[in-house]
PLY file of the C-alpha trace (Angstrom):
ply
format ascii 1.0
element vertex 214
property float x
property float y
property float z
element edge 213
property int vertex1
property int vertex2
end_header
87.83 34.85 96.12
86.23 37.91 97.64
87.63 41.31 96.66
89.42 42.77 99.67
89.56 46.52 100.08
92.75 46.11 102.09
94.55 44.94 98.94
94.91 48.48 97.64
95.91 49.69 101.10
98.73 47.14 101.27
99.93 48.01 97.77
100.00 51.70 98.62
101.87 51.00 101.86
104.49 48.94 100.00
104.94 51.83 97.58
105.97 54.19 100.40
107.62 52.01 103.05
110.29 49.31 103.13
108.31 46.88 105.29
104.58 46.39 105.72
102.94 44.23 108.39
99.56 42.77 107.50
97.98 41.86 110.80
94.69 40.33 111.82
93.16 37.23 113.44
93.84 33.76 112.13
91.73 32.58 109.19
90.77 36.12 108.22
92.43 35.88 104.81
95.92 37.36 105.27
97.69 34.63 103.32
95.16 34.73 100.49
95.60 38.48 100.14
99.38 38.18 100.24
99.38 35.47 97.57
97.25 37.72 95.39
100.01 40.31 95.59
102.62 37.62 94.94
100.88 36.57 91.72
101.23 40.11 90.36
104.98 40.39 90.87
108.09 38.22 91.03
107.70 37.74 94.76
109.42 35.32 97.13
106.90 33.77 99.54
108.03 31.91 102.69
105.61 30.16 105.05
107.53 30.11 108.31
105.17 27.55 109.83
106.98 24.97 107.67
110.32 23.65 109.00
111.79 23.44 105.50
111.03 27.11 104.93
112.55 28.14 108.25
115.63 26.09 107.36
116.24 28.39 104.40
116.80 31.16 106.94
119.65 29.44 108.78
121.67 32.46 107.65
118.82 34.93 107.09
120.96 37.89 106.05
122.76 35.86 103.38
119.59 34.25 102.05
117.40 37.37 101.97
120.07 39.67 100.59
119.88 37.67 97.35
116.31 38.97 96.91
116.95 42.68 97.42
115.30 43.49 94.09
112.12 41.53 94.89
109.32 41.71 97.42
109.71 39.04 100.11
106.57 37.83 101.89
107.18 36.29 105.32
104.08 34.48 106.55
103.71 33.53 110.23
106.71 35.65 111.15
106.00 35.15 114.84
107.67 31.74 114.43
111.02 33.50 113.89
110.85 36.67 116.04
114.61 37.19 115.92
114.25 37.86 112.20
113.17 41.46 112.81
116.72 42.48 113.69
117.96 41.02 110.41
115.26 42.82 108.45
116.36 46.10 109.97
119.91 45.61 108.74
118.79 44.57 105.26
116.43 47.52 104.97
119.14 49.97 105.97
121.60 48.41 103.51
119.01 48.62 100.74
118.28 52.25 101.50
121.92 53.12 101.00
121.69 51.53 97.55
118.46 53.33 96.68
116.08 50.42 97.43
113.81 52.22 99.86
110.33 50.71 99.45
108.53 47.43 98.88
111.09 45.10 100.48
109.15 42.97 102.95
105.51 42.06 103.59
105.20 40.27 106.94
102.07 38.49 108.09
101.02 37.77 111.65
98.38 38.13 114.31
97.84 41.43 116.09
99.50 40.17 119.26
101.24 42.51 121.65
104.48 40.52 121.30
104.52 40.84 117.52
103.74 44.55 117.61
106.41 45.13 120.23
109.06 43.11 118.41
108.45 44.76 115.07
108.11 48.22 116.60
111.37 47.98 118.52
113.39 46.70 115.56
111.71 48.40 112.60
110.61 51.79 113.95
110.46 54.19 111.02
110.80 51.30 108.58
107.44 49.55 108.83
103.77 50.37 108.21
100.88 48.39 109.67
97.72 47.35 107.80
94.85 45.71 109.68
92.83 43.04 107.90
89.36 42.63 109.38
86.79 39.94 108.51
84.74 40.43 105.36
82.24 43.27 105.43
79.05 43.94 103.48
80.80 45.81 100.68
83.15 42.89 100.09
80.87 39.89 100.56
77.22 40.95 100.37
76.18 42.27 96.94
72.47 41.48 97.52
70.01 41.24 100.46
70.31 37.45 100.70
74.08 37.73 101.00
73.68 40.40 103.69
71.53 38.04 105.75
74.03 35.22 105.32
76.90 37.51 106.33
74.98 38.68 109.41
74.26 35.09 110.43
77.63 33.51 109.68
80.05 36.38 110.23
82.84 37.61 108.02
85.49 34.91 108.35
85.71 33.36 104.86
85.54 29.69 105.93
82.50 30.39 108.09
80.78 32.41 105.39
81.44 29.82 102.68
80.48 26.77 104.75
78.15 24.27 103.09
75.34 24.99 105.56
74.42 27.23 108.45
75.03 24.28 110.79
78.53 23.76 109.43
79.21 27.48 109.79
78.12 27.38 113.43
80.42 24.43 114.16
83.32 26.27 112.52
82.72 29.37 114.65
82.39 27.39 117.86
85.69 25.62 117.23
87.40 28.84 116.17
86.39 30.59 119.39
87.42 27.57 121.46
90.90 27.35 119.95
91.32 31.13 120.03
90.50 31.34 123.72
92.70 28.33 124.48
95.65 30.00 122.80
95.03 33.18 124.79
94.93 31.45 128.16
97.48 28.67 127.61
100.13 30.16 125.32
103.29 31.25 127.22
103.53 35.00 127.41
99.83 35.63 128.00
99.95 38.33 130.65
96.78 37.49 132.55
96.61 34.18 134.40
93.45 32.19 133.80
92.14 31.89 137.34
88.47 32.40 136.57
85.87 29.71 137.15
84.38 27.83 134.16
81.20 29.87 134.51
83.12 33.15 134.42
85.23 31.97 131.49
82.08 30.99 129.56
80.55 34.39 130.31
83.67 36.16 129.05
83.78 34.00 125.94
80.12 34.74 125.22
80.68 38.47 125.54
83.79 38.24 123.34
82.03 36.24 120.63
79.12 38.68 120.73
81.44 41.60 120.14
83.11 39.73 117.28
79.73 38.93 115.75
78.61 42.53 115.86
81.92 43.63 114.39
81.48 41.31 111.41
0 1
1 2
2 3
3 4
4 5
5 6
6 7
7 8
8 9
9 10
10 11
11 12
12 13
13 14
14 15
15 16
16 17
17 18
18 19
19 20
20 21
21 22
22 23
23 24
24 25
25 26
26 27
27 28
28 29
29 30
30 31
31 32
32 33
33 34
34 35
35 36
36 37
37 38
38 39
39 40
40 41
41 42
42 43
43 44
44 45
45 46
46 47
47 48
48 49
49 50
50 51
51 52
52 53
53 54
54 55
55 56
56 57
57 58
58 59
59 60
60 61
61 62
62 63
63 64
64 65
65 66
66 67
67 68
68 69
69 70
70 71
71 72
72 73
73 74
74 75
75 76
76 77
77 78
78 79
79 80
80 81
81 82
82 83
83 84
84 85
85 86
86 87
87 88
88 89
89 90
90 91
91 92
92 93
93 94
94 95
95 96
96 97
97 98
98 99
99 100
100 101
101 102
102 103
103 104
104 105
105 106
106 107
107 108
108 109
109 110
110 111
111 112
112 113
113 114
114 115
115 116
116 117
117 118
118 119
119 120
120 121
121 122
122 123
123 124
124 125
125 126
126 127
127 128
128 129
129 130
130 131
131 132
132 133
133 134
134 135
135 136
136 137
137 138
138 139
139 140
140 141
141 142
142 143
143 144
144 145
145 146
146 147
147 148
148 149
149 150
150 151
151 152
152 153
153 154
154 155
155 156
156 157
157 158
158 159
159 160
160 161
161 162
162 163
163 164
164 165
165 166
166 167
167 168
168 169
169 170
170 171
171 172
172 173
173 174
174 175
175 176
176 177
177 178
178 179
179 180
180 181
181 182
182 183
183 184
184 185
185 186
186 187
187 188
188 189
189 190
190 191
191 192
192 193
193 194
194 195
195 196
196 197
197 198
198 199
199 200
200 201
201 202
202 203
203 204
204 205
205 206
206 207
207 208
208 209
209 210
210 211
211 212
212 213
């Protein structure tokens, strides 16, 4: 695993705030970082992509109140957006009992819906930490690694691919699925009325900006 500089940032945020949101694009390493934190403490981890994990939250207040003395990590929280209201109540109850920090670490993409939902419900109770793709200080200890990072980008699966060709295929499919989710997912505020040529041009510009940012 690559050392992530955001790890210390998340730990510091948990030490001063009740809830911390670790946000960033898919496949950037949010879950890996969160599990690293979980290994260091007696943490409850829930992957809300899994139906059996969501079923545990049939009565979320009752279930989560049993873990007031432990950090709870809620991965893919966008699958249960109504949970933010429950977290607010649990945080306020914990504060009255002296449990003011390190209650919840929530993971999700930096979507406008997620930021709005968490901001409306948890204002004054949550801190945000952005997780970007790997940078040179994290993944490139020597010149050869710098060249590989520049070519493949900073997403871990792309960087660790077996070959440059495999890395390229991974990036092409990542961009395709990312753009599809932007234009097809309900709630996307801009209708996709552009021609295929225009869409390709936009995707090329977007991928270029991502590449330079890596």
